[in-house]
C-alpha positions in Angstrom: -1.7 0.6 -13.5 -2.6 1.7 -17.0 -0.2 4.5 -17.0 -2.9 7.2 -17.3 -1.4 9.2 -14.5 -2.6 12.7 -15.5 -6.2 11.5 -15.8 -5.9 9.7 -12.4 -4.4 12.8 -10.8 -7.2 15.0 -12.1 -9.9 12.5 -10.9 -8.5 12.2 -7.4 -8.1 16.0 -7.1 -11.7 16.5 -8.3 -12.9 13.8 -5.8 -11.0 15.6 -3.0 -12.7 18.9 -3.9 -16.1 17.3 -3.9 -15.7 15.4 -0.7 -12.9 17.0 1.4 -13.5 14.8 4.4 -13.1 11.6 2.4 -9.8 9.7 2.7 -10.3 7.9 -0.6 -8.6 10.6 -2.8 -5.5 10.6 -0.7 -5.4 6.8 -0.7 -5.7 6.8 -4.5 -3.0 9.4 -4.8 -0.7 7.3 -2.6 -1.3 4.3 -4.9 -0.7 6.6 -8.0 2.6 7.9 -6.6 3.7 4.4 -5.7 3.0 3.3 -9.3 5.0 6.2 -10.6 7.9 5.4 -8.3 7.6 8.5 -6.2 7.8 6.7 -2.9 8.3 9.8 -0.7 5.2 11.5 -2.1 3.3 8.2 -1.8 4.2 8.1 1.8 3.0 11.7 2.3 -0.4 10.9 0.8 -0.6 7.7 2.8 0.1 9.5 6.1 -2.5 12.2 5.1 -5.3 9.6 4.6 -4.3 7.2 7.3 -4.7 9.8 10.1 -8.5 9.2 9.8 -8.3 5.4 9.1 -5.7 4.2 11.6 -4.5 0.7 11.0 -7.2 -0.4 8.5 -6.1 -3.6 6.8 -5.9 -2.1 3.3 -3.8 0.7 4.7 -1.4 -1.8 6.1 -1.2 -3.6 2.8 -0.4 -0.4 1.0 2.1 0.5 3.6 3.8 -2.9 3.2 4.1 -2.2 -0.5 5.5 1.3 0.2 8.2 0.0 2.5 9.1 -2.9 0.2 9.4 -0.5 -2.8 11.8 1.6 -0.7 13.7 -1.5 0.2 12.9 -1.2 3.9 12.4 -4.9 4.4 12.2 -4.8 8.2 9.3 -2.3 8.2 7.6 -4.1 5.3 7.7 -7.4 7.1 6.5 -5.9 10.4 3.6 -4.2 8.6 2.7 -7.3 6.7 2.7 -9.3 9.9 0.4 -6.7 11.5 -2.0 -6.9 8.5 -2.0 -10.7 8.5 -2.6 -10.8 12.2 -5.5 -8.4 11.7 -7.1 -10.7 9.2 -5.8 -9.4 5.8 -6.0 -12.4 3.4 -5.7 -11.0 -0.1 -2.9 -13.4 -1.1 -3.6 -12.9 -4.8 -2.8 -9.2 -4.4 0.4 -10.1 -2.4 1.4 -12.6 -5.0 0.9 -10.2 -7.9 2.3 -7.0 -6.4 5.4 -5.9 -8.3 6.5 -4.0 -5.2 6.9 -7.2 -3.2 8.9 -9.0 -5.8 12.2 -8.7 -3.9 10.6 -9.3 -0.5 9.0 -12.5 -1.7 12.5 -14.0 -1.8 13.1 -13.4 1.9 12.6 -16.6 4.0 10.8 -14.5 6.7 8.2 -13.4 4.1 7.8 -16.9 2.9 7.2 -18.1 6.4 4.7 -15.4 7.2 2.7 -16.3 4.0 2.8 -20.0 4.8 1.7 -19.4 8.4 -1.4 -17.4 7.4 -2.3 -18.9 4.0 -3.6 -22.1 5.8 
């Protein structure tokens, strides 16, 4: 989020070389690509890391952001619902995410948040 993309890329590549079985570098690269607006590449990294961590709540939150950034509201809402049903409750992150800005205007999003924020 600081715009230091080259440094972040180098750090994630180094982490991947040091720990090739870890999914953390790919997750970080997915977030980095999302921040840069390269949604297709972000999805590629997401899929690479999620093969090992199927349906983790943080994965679902990132996937919601990816779908929303690509303006695929139906998939974003379905993924968000799955995350919330699974116990995801980081409403501060949802409220602050620039990728969800448009989605937050959708009455279905608002209803989901109201339902689970209780």
